[in-house]
Kinemage of the C-alpha trace (Angstrom):
@kinemage 1
@onewidth
@group {chain A} dominant
@subgroup {mainchain}
@vectorlist {calphas} color= white
{ca met a 1} P 38.294 4.487 25.740
{ca thr a 2} L 36.012 5.041 22.742
{ca ala a 3} L 35.270 2.689 19.881
{ca his a 4} L 35.912 3.807 16.324
{ca thr a 5} L 32.853 3.456 14.109
{ca glu a 6} L 32.163 4.225 10.502
{ca pro a 7} L 29.957 7.249 9.766
{ca pro a 8} L 26.373 6.352 8.809
{ca thr a 9} L 25.567 6.061 5.119
{ca ala a 10} L 22.334 6.393 3.143
{ca asp a 11} L 22.132 2.585 3.014
{ca asp a 12} L 22.259 2.450 6.816
{ca ala a 13} L 19.358 4.883 7.073
{ca ser a 14} L 17.175 2.896 4.676
{ca asp a 15} L 17.977 -0.364 6.490
{ca glu a 16} L 17.078 1.216 9.818
{ca ser a 17} L 13.714 2.501 8.588
{ca lys a 18} L 12.834 -0.907 7.142
{ca ser a 19} L 13.545 -2.703 10.403
{ca ser a 20} L 11.677 -0.195 12.556
{ca glu a 21} L 8.617 -0.102 10.296
{ca gly a 22} L 8.247 -3.816 9.696
{ca asp a 23} L 5.160 -5.160 7.956
{ca ala a 24} L 2.170 -3.366 9.440
{ca ser a 25} L -0.201 -4.134 6.566
{ca his a 26} L -2.448 -6.073 8.970
{ca leu a 27} L -3.211 -2.726 10.639
{ca asp a 28} L -4.063 -0.829 7.436
{ca asp a 29} L -7.801 -0.734 8.161
{ca leu a 30} L -7.337 0.965 11.552
{ca glu a 31} L -8.038 4.679 11.664
{ca asp a 32} L -5.145 7.087 12.181
{ca gly a 33} L -4.804 7.795 15.864
{ca ala a 34} L -6.174 4.413 16.956
{ca gly a 35} L -5.271 3.635 20.527
{ca cys a 36} L -4.106 0.512 22.317
{ca thr a 37} L -7.642 -0.822 22.767
{ca glu a 38} L -8.495 -0.588 19.055
{ca ile a 39} L -5.203 -2.193 18.069
{ca trp a 40} L -5.651 -4.983 20.642
{ca glu a 41} L -9.195 -5.690 19.388
{ca lys a 42} L -7.995 -5.811 15.785
{ca leu a 43} L -5.176 -8.224 16.612
{ca ser a 44} L -7.510 -10.370 18.741
{ca glu a 45} L -9.935 -10.773 15.814
{ca gly a 46} L -7.207 -12.545 13.862
{ca arg a 47} L -6.674 -15.058 16.660
{ca glu a 48} L -10.288 -16.323 16.714
């Protein structure tokens, strides 16, 4: 048995991208390609 769903709309796509991106402004000063260690250090600085 399959469920009937509505086809995706443009509004659905924009909602999805907003939720998956979130607010990452606190990571703006990291270089592109930063790894886990750099991200962890950056986040840890804010906790001190």
